[in-house]
N, C-alpha and C positions, 0 to 999 in steps of 0.2 A: 716594295711586296709586292709579290701573288696571291692575285686574288678572285676570287670562280663568282664569276655571278649567272643565278640559276633562278628562274619564273612560268611558276605553272602558265600557261595561255591565256585567265585571266588576270594574270599579275602582272602583263610584259606591257602593258602599258606604265602601270603603276615602278617597276623597274628601268624603263629610258625613264620617268617623269627626278627618281632616286643618282640616275643617273647625272640629268641634265642641274638640276641641286652644286649634287659636290663633283661638279667634273672639272674642277681646277683642283682636287685633292686625285682623285682618281685614274687621274690624267698620268701625274708626275709613275704610276704604279701598273708596271706590266699587269694588263686583266684579259681571262682564261671564262666562256661560256658556251655550252652549248646548241647546237643550233643556230633555233629560230631566234631564243632568245637573243643570241649575238647579232644577229642582221639588227635587231630592232634596235640595240643596241647603236649597234656601226652609224645608222638609219638617223634614227630620235634620237640622237646623242653627241655626235659627230664623233665619239670614241674610239680606238683602235681595239680591235676584240682580238685575241686566237679562239679557234672556233676550234672548237672541239663538237663531237654525233649532237645530233636533237637528241634529245635525253629520251623518249623509248627508242631510241635504236642504239643507247647503251652512254651515249654523250657524256647523264650524271656514273655510272657506272666508270667513263675513263678521266674523269673528277676525281673521283674517288680514289684509282689509282695515284693518282697527283698526292693527293692528300694522303696517302697508307710513305709518302716516300718523302715526304716532307719538303714538296712541290709547290701547296698552298699553304698562307701562308692568313689567309682569311677566308672564308665562304657565306656568301647572304645567297639562298635558298629562298625567295618570297615565293611559298606555300597556298595553296586556294585550300586552306584547313572546312569547305563544306562540301566540294568538291572532291566525287571517290574518284580516287587512282589509280589507276593499272601500277604504276608505276610508285606502289608507296612503300614494299619492300626499299627498293634501291636509296629513297631519301633516308633512310632509316637508317640501311648501313653509313651510308654516306657520314649519318650524325655520328654512330656509332667511333668511325675512321676520325674526324674530328673529338672527336669525345679522349679516345685513345692516346693524341697526338697533336696533344689542346692546342687544338684548332677555332678559333672560335668562328663561332656559327652564327647568322641570321637568321630566324624566322621568319618576317617581318617586320616592315617599314621601322618601327620607336626602337627597334634592337639592333635592323643595317644602321640609323642615322646614329647611332650612338658610338655602333664597333668605329664608323669613319669621322669623327669628330675624334674618335680616340689614334683615331689613325694616323690624323693632321697632329696630333700632338705628340704624336713619340710613345703612347702610351703601349703600341706595340713593338714597340725594336725591339722585343726580347729574343722576337723571332728568329729575324736574322741569325744569333748564336745559334739557332737550331739546324736552321740549314747550314 
C-alpha cells in the first residue's frame, strides 16, 4: 500500500510518535510525505519515506495528484485545527480527491490509529484492486 503522511508544523512530533508506535506496520508499505514531515519521520522513526516538496511549496498538491491517479491508498494528514492556515484550500482539495477516489483520510491521531490498525488486519486490501 502507498501511504501519504502529512503534518502541520505543530503536529510533526505527533506524526513521529505515531510512526514510531506503528513502525512494524508502516515499514511494510511505501510511504510518501511532504518535505519537512518526511525528514522528521526518517530521522525520528527511522522509516524510509519518499519526499515530495514541502506543503507550502506544492507538496500537498503533489500528493493530491497521486491520489487523483489512484497511486495513494491512504492519507494521514495531522492538521492543526486551531492555527489558521494559508494552505487550507490545498487540504480541502486533497480531502475532496480522497472522497472522489475512495481513499481513506485521517485528520487526527485517533482516526489515524484506526486506519493503521485496519491496514494491519487487511481491511484496505480492496485498494489493491483499484490500482
